[in-house]
C-alpha positions in Angstrom: -87.7 -120.4 185.8 -89.4 -117.7 183.6 -92.8 -116.3 184.7 -95.8 -114.4 183.3 -96.5 -114.2 179.5 -93.6 -112.5 178.4 -91.7 -116.0 177.3 -95.0 -117.1 175.7 -95.3 -113.8 173.7 -91.6 -113.9 172.4 -92.4 -117.7 171.3 -95.6 -116.4 169.7 -93.7 -113.3 167.6 -90.9 -115.9 166.4 -93.2 -118.3 165.1 -95.1 -115.3 163.3 -91.7 -114.2 161.9 -91.2 -117.7 160.8 -94.2 -118.1 159.2 -93.9 -114.7 157.4 -90.3 -115.7 155.9 -91.7 -119.0 154.7 -94.5 -117.4 153.0 -92.4 -114.9 151.4 -90.3 -117.6 150.1 -87.3 -117.8 152.3 -85.4 -120.8 152.1 -82.5 -120.6 154.4 -84.3 -119.3 157.5 -80.9 -118.6 159.3 -79.1 -117.0 156.5 -82.4 -114.5 156.1 -82.6 -113.6 159.6 -79.2 -112.7 159.8 -79.2 -110.5 156.7 -82.4 -109.0 158.6 -80.6 -108.6 161.8 -77.8 -106.9 160.0 -79.8 -104.3 158.1 -83.1 -104.1 160.2 -84.7 -102.4 157.0 -85.0 -105.2 154.9 -88.0 -106.6 156.9 -90.2 -103.6 156.1 -91.3 -105.0 152.7 -92.6 -108.0 154.6 -95.1 -105.7 155.9 -96.0 -103.7 153.0 -93.7 -100.7 154.0 -91.3 -99.4 151.3 -88.0 -97.9 152.7 -85.9 -95.4 150.7 -83.0 -94.0 152.3 -82.4 -90.3 152.4 -79.1 -90.1 150.4 -79.3 -86.3 150.0 -77.3 -85.7 153.4 -79.6 -83.1 154.8 
């Protein structure tokens, strides 16, 4: 049995993430979450953060 507020907080964050993805137009949540899992920087635009990797090698 889980205790404390952590499980409830995790459910809240999960529901928030699902809501954000649906609002952004994601139709296949499983596919979208796998894509974000594989490349986490893909999640940044959902929060208004632009991401440009440093390809200069320095």
